[in-house]
N, C-alpha and C positions, 0 to 999 in steps of 0.2 A: 423214080424214087427206088427202083432195084428190087431185088430179091433180098428180104430182110432175114428170112427163117433161120439163116446161120447165125445172124448177128445177135438176135436176140436173147436176153437171157431169162426173161419169164415168159414169152409169147406174146402174141399180139393183144393190144388193149384198146377199146373203144371208149371216148370220153362221151356221156350220156347226161343231157340236160333232159329230164324226163317230167315233163309240165303238164299243169293242169289243162291247159288249153291247146298248147302246141310243145312240140318235142324238138330237139336239135341234137345230132350227133356229130364229133370229131374226133380227128385222129393227129397225133403229132407226126408231121411230115419231116423225116430226118434229112432228105436232100436239100430241102429249104430251110431248115432248122426253125420251123414255125408251125402254129396249131393250124389246121385247114378242117373246115367244116365240109362234110360229106353230104352232098345232095340226095334226097330220099324221093323217088319218082319225079326228080326234076328239080325239086326245091329245098332250100336250106331249111325251111320251116315246114315242120310236119305235123298235122293237126293229130292229136291225140285222140283217136276215135276209130271205133271198129264197129262192123255192121255183121250180122249172121244171117245166112240164107241156106236153104236146103241146098245139098249137093246133088246135081243133076245125075250123078252116077250112082249114088247110094242114098235113097231117103231117109236112112236111119243116121246118116253122117250131117255136120254142118260144114259148111265152107265160110270162108271170112275175107269181108273187103276192109282195107284200111286206109285210113289218112284222108285226102282231098274227097276220096269217092265215098268213103263212108259217111264223113260230114254232110255231103250233099244228099245222099241217101237218107239221112236222117229225116229229111223233109217229106219224103215219101213212104219211108218204114222206120217209124219212129219208134214202134215196138220191139225191133229187133236191131236197134243201134245202141252203143253205150258212148257217151261222152263224159268227159271229166271225171274220168276213173280214180285220178289221185286225190280226190277228197274223198274217196271212199277207204283209202289205204288206212289203215288203224282202226277200221270199224269190224264187226262181225256180222255185218250186214250183208245176206245174199242179195245177187243181183238176178234179178228174173228177164230174160229176152223171150219175144214171141215169135216163132217161125210158124208159119203156115199153121196157125190155131194150136201149135203146142209150145208148152212152156218149158224152158230149159234155165237150170239154175247154176250160177257161176259163183265163185269166192271173188272179191276184189282184186287178189293177187292173181288168180288165173287170167282175168281178164287184162290186167297190167301185164303178166308176162306173155300173152298174146300177142300184144302190140310192142315189146321189147323184142319178142322173138322175130317180128317181122323186120323191126328196124336192124336187129342182128343179119337177118339173111341179105337186106337190100345192100348194107355197109359191107359186108363179105364179096358181093358181087361187084361192088363198085371199087374196093381196093384190089381186087384180084384182075378186072377187066380194064380199069382206067388208071389205077397206079401201078400196075406190076408187081403186087405183092403177094407171095405164095402163103398158103395157109390160110386160117380163118381167126375172127375174133373169138378168141377162147376167155379172155377176162374184160372187165368193164371199170370203169370208174363213174359212178351214179351220183348225180348232187341231189342233196335234199335240203328241205327248208332248215335254216338254224334252229328253229324252235321246234323240229320235229321231234314226236315222241319215241320212246324206244320201239313201241310196238309198230308204229308207222315204218320205221327204218327195218324192222325185221321182216315187215311182209313186204319192203321193197326189194330186199335180199331174196326173199322166198319167189317173188316175182321173176326177178332176174335167173335163179337158178332153172325154173320153169321155163324161160326163154333160152335155153341151152348153155348160158355161161358156165365155166368150172367152178363150183360152189367154192374152193379156196382161192379163187382169183376174181372176186366180187368186192369191190371197195366202195365205201360211201363216203363222201366229202361235202361240207356244207357250202351250200350255194354262193354265198358271201366270200368265202375265202377263195371258190373256184374263179370268180368274178374278180378278185383281186388280183390274182396273177395275171389276167390279160391285162388289167391297169399296170402291173408292176414290171412286165417285161417291156412296156413301151415308154415308162416314166422312170429314169435313174434319179432317184432322190429320196431322201429321209423324209417320211410324211406319215400322219395320222389320216386316215380316209375313212369316210363315213360311205358305206355301202347302202342304198337305197334301193331297195328289190321288191318291187311291186309286180308280182306275178299274177297269172290268172286266179290262183285259188288261195293264194298267202301272201302275206307282207311281214318282211323280214328287215331291219335296220341292225346293221352291224358296224362296229368301228374297229379297223386293222391298224396296226403299225408296220410300216413297210421301211426297212433298214437296207440300205446298200453300201456295202463296204467296197473300199477303193480296189478296183479289179476283181470285184467279186459279185457272186450274183444275189440277187435280193432275198431277204429273210422277212417273211409274213408273219405276224401274230395277231391272234384275235385278241383284242381288249374286252369288249362286252359286245352282248347281242340283245335283242328284245323285238319280239314279233306277235303277228296275230296269225293263227292257222286258218281262221275262218273269214278273213277278210282279203279279197282279190279282187281282180278285173271283172270275174263273173258277177261281182255284186254291184259292180258300175253298171254293167249291162242291163240288171235288173230296175236299175233307176230309169234307163231309157225304155225298158218293157212297161214300166209302170205309166210311163208319159203315153205312150200307144196303147196301153190298155184302157186307160181313161178316154182316150178317143173312141175305141171300141164300145165301151159301155154307153156312150153317148148315143152312139149311132144304133145301139139295140135296145134302147131303152132299159138298160140293166135287166133285160129277160134272159140273158144267156150267160152262163158261167163256164169259162172254158176250163178251168181249173177243178170243177166237179164232175167226175165221169159218169156219176149214178142221176144227174140232174135229169129232169124229164123237160128238157128245153127245144127237142129237136134236133140236136145235133149229136152225130154217133161220137162214140169213145174215139175212134180211129180218126175221124176228123179234127178233133179236138188235140188230140196227140199232133197230128201233122201242123195244126195252126199253131202250137205253142212252139215248136221247132222253128217252123220260119218266123216266129216273132222273135226268138231268141236271136237267131241268126242275124236277122235285120237290124235288132238292138246293138249287136257286136260291130256289125259294120258301121253304122252310125256312130259309135264311139270313135272308131277309127277314123271316120272322116272329120268328126269334129275336133279331132287333135289336130287339124290341118287348116280347116276353114271354120267360117264364123256360123254358117246355117249349113242344114243337110235337108233333105227329102227323105222321108220313108215312104215307100209305097208297097202295098201288099194288096193286089188286085186279083182274084178277091181273096179274103183271108179265111171266109168261110163260104160254104155254096148253098147248105142246108140250114134251118128251114128256107132261109133266103139269103141272096147275095150281100155280103158286107165286104165293102171296099175301103181300105184304108189307103189316105192320100194326105199326107201331113208334112207341115216343114217344123222343123225343130232348131231351135237356135243354140247357141253356145251358151248364152245365159241361162236359158231354160232346163240345158243339159246340166248346169252347175247347181243350178237353184231349186229345182223341183223335188218336193219332198215325197218319199214314196209311202202310199196309202194303200197298197195292195198286197196281200200275203204272197201271191203269185206261185202257188204250191209250196212254199217252205212251210217246214214245221213251225209250230207254234213259237219255240225257242227263238228259233232264228230269224223268225219274222219279228219278235219284239226287239232283238237286236238292231233291226235295220229300218224299223216303223218310224216314219216321220224324218228320215235321214236322207240328205241331198249328195250329190257327188261330191261337194264342196266340203261337206261335214264328214265322207268316209275318207278324203284325203287329210282332213285335219286330223283323224284319228290315227292315220300313219304318222302324222308328227309328233301325237302322242307318243306312239313307239318310239319316234327317236329321241324324244325327251329322256324317257325310262332308259332307253340304251345309253345315253349319255350319262345320266345319272348313276348306273350300274358300273360304270367305267370311271367315275369320279371326274368327267370330262365337262367341259362349257362348250358352246359354239365356237368360242375363241381359239380352243385347243385344235379344232379340225383345220386340215391343210386343203382337202379336197373332197369333194362328193361325188361318187360316182352312181349314176342312176342304171338300173337294171331291171329287165322283166317289160314285156309291152306294154303296162298300163303307166309305167313311168314317163311314158311319151305324151300323156295328156298335160296339155299346155300349162294347165292351172298348178300342175305339181312343180315345174321347173321355175314358176313364179314365186310359189310360197318357199322353196328352197333358198331361192336367191334372196327372198325378205327376210329369211329366219337367219341364214349366214352372211349375209351381205356379200355374198359370191356367187357366181353363176356356177352350176354343176360342170364337172368336166366334159369335155367334148372329146368323146373317144374316138379312135380310128375303127372301132369294131363295133358294130351294131349291138344296142343294148340286148337285143334277142339271142344275138350268137355267143356273148361273151362268157357266160357261163360255162356253155358247151366247150369252147375253146380254152377257157381255164382247165375244166376237167382233163382234155388232151395233154394239158403239160403236166397233170399228175401222171397219166399214163406214160408219158416219157421217162418219168422218175422210176416208175415200176417196171417197164420194159427195158430201160437201159440204166441202171442204177450207178453206173460207173462214169454216166454223162452228167455234168453238172447242168443244174437247171435252177428256176426258183425255188426256194425253200420254204415251206409252209409249216411253222414250228406249232405243231397242234398243243391246245392246252386246254384244260378244264375251264367253262364257260363261265358258270354259276356254281354255287356252293352246292352240294349234294348231302343228302343225309337221310334218317329215319325218323318216324312218328314215334315218340315215347310216351309215357304216362303223362296224363293232364293234356293229351293233344299238344305236346311241347315238340318242338325240332331239334335233333341232336344234329349238327353238323359233322360229317364224316370226311367230306373230301371238300376242301376250299377251293375257291376260283383262282384261277392263274397258275395251276401246277402243270408244269411240262408233261406231256404224255409222250413216254418212249415208244418205239416201234411195237414192242411185246406188250404195251398196254400197261396201265398204273394200277397198281394193287394198293389198296389203303386199309387197314384195320380201325374198327370202331375205337375212340379213344378209351371206352371201358365197354364191359359187357352188359347185355340186358338181364333182367332178373325176374323170376316170375312174380307176379303181385299177388298170387292167391294159391292157396295150399291145392296140392294135388292135380294141379293144370297140366294136361298133355299136349298141348299146344300153344302157339303165341302168334300172334299177326306181326308179319313182318311188311312195314308199308314205307317204300321210298319216296323222297320229295326233292325237289330242285326248287331253290331259293332264287327266283328270277329277278328279286328285287333287292340285294343286299344292302344297297345303300339305304334303305328304310329302317335297318336295324340299329337301335339305340343300345340295346343290351343283348344279353345272351338268352332272355327267358322268351324265346319267339315261338309263337304257337303255328302250328300247321293251316289255320285257317285266315291267316293274314294276308293281305294283298302281296300278290306277286308269288305265293306259294303255289308250285304244279305238283299235283300227285302224280307221280311216273308209274307205279306199278305197286299192287299189293298181292300177298299170298299169306297161307298160315305155314309154320314150321310143324308138323306134326311128330309125335312119337317121343316126346319129352318124356323121360321118367318122372313118376310121382313123386314129391316131396313137399315139404313145408315149405310155406311163402319165402322166396328169396334164397332157397337151397340150390335150386337149378339155375345155372347161368348159360347164357347164349353169346356165341362170339359172332359177330357179324363182319364181314368183308365186302368192301367195294372195288370192283373191277371196272375200269374205263378204259375202251379200247380208243385207237386212233380216228376211229368214224364217230366216237364220242356217244356209243353205245355203253349202256350200263349194266353190268351182271352183278346181283347181289347175292351171296352165299351167306347162309347161316347155320351155325353147328351149335348144338347143346353139347355142354361141357359136363357131362356126367360123372358122378365119382365111381361109377360101375364099368367106366369104359366105355358106354353107347355113345356114338356120334351120328347125328341126322343131321344130313346136307341137302339142301334144295337151292335151286336156282330161280331166282324170278322169272327168267326166260321160259322157265316151264309153263307158265301163264298162259302162253301164246300157243302151246301145241295143240 
């Protein structure tokens, strides 16, 4: 590949699919004219895991272990290992790890940043030693679920800064669009493509239109998207865990609760943690095997050793895998458990197809309008997924030359190519607003400000509210500014839409303070929406006072 330092216009960029369960990194190989996945620790698939331990040279410091070793270490050291960090991005929950009986607290973006930093370090080493590239990766393109919230995106960017990437060279791109690039570079045709993205922690359905002009590069436009940020392969694993846990309850006469650390049942907290990690990993492995075979064995011998030895040795059939209804909370919050109680794997897959239906509705499309279905994400390899897609669309999913697990990262690498070498032609993704955006106004009504389908230029899209907001009472000095996304505009039959209607998603809210006092309706507030190419939203609100006082506040400040 040679030295690229002098040829690059923006520096070296790394394409990253930062997943809940696994992550993949890729780079655009200029000598080959294609995206290339970089193996991390010898494998293209890198477990998104980190384990902390005491630094042997300084007891006041922690050292880190990443990837496969960390995932395996979780069985022995569950209190000092963090898995599935992506599910915490977007929350303010602190994560506590315990090392040598000492607690250490981290924010989700710190943990994510540690893992991204390791990926960067290993990619730097590989590029320099194996590909002959000088320099290091100063920038990155990180893919995010299509239905990510602004806060999730911002925390992802913060994690990338923590990892050592240049803050001005961090780009977020939607996972379905990245996977569509992987499809488009191999298929020269004008098509509408449904991307079915079933990852470890989220599900996204996205319809894209791919157009290829004669002797030109494909142009990709997003028509519609719909997903569930709390439905993923991890929830399928939980159904298998439930099957195994029912067997454990039979063997112990329901006298031991592995999920209650404070129960006086003779099992230590540490042994319960170890048992649960082993149970989770065994469930994940069983899911992968049942995607290929009709039966699999789960052996955990022993699962616990105190107060007595309990061995699990059972067989799970594919039919049982698909039809078993979950009955145990398995450590989930009450809200999460209520969502998945009495749900089988086939039920969960049917829920993904409900998302597909809403995605089609949002784009005003039917199954007959879809030319190709592109399966993405590890959980899409479950055979039942392909069967249901074939039944629904009367066509089999596209047989990609690229592994579903690698397609998103390689699509991100094509984005990197366009950033690194903007004078070089490549697939063009026409970023557009996906759903209508607006504000909550009096009466809990929704005022649309940014319509769906608007092209987003490189500098971003700025849209003023059609009319200013007015104070509703005398002498108020603040006003609530709450932004919403209408994910199901197809349901709208009139303009009198309320924000508590199905499909309305609250994005962020804050208060504009410092409005000069006056009689009701005297003071007016101008609201401006700015949407970047990464579909991140900034909302600015200004009070238009007669005495010249102007107050401005960005919703982004909520996250500081």
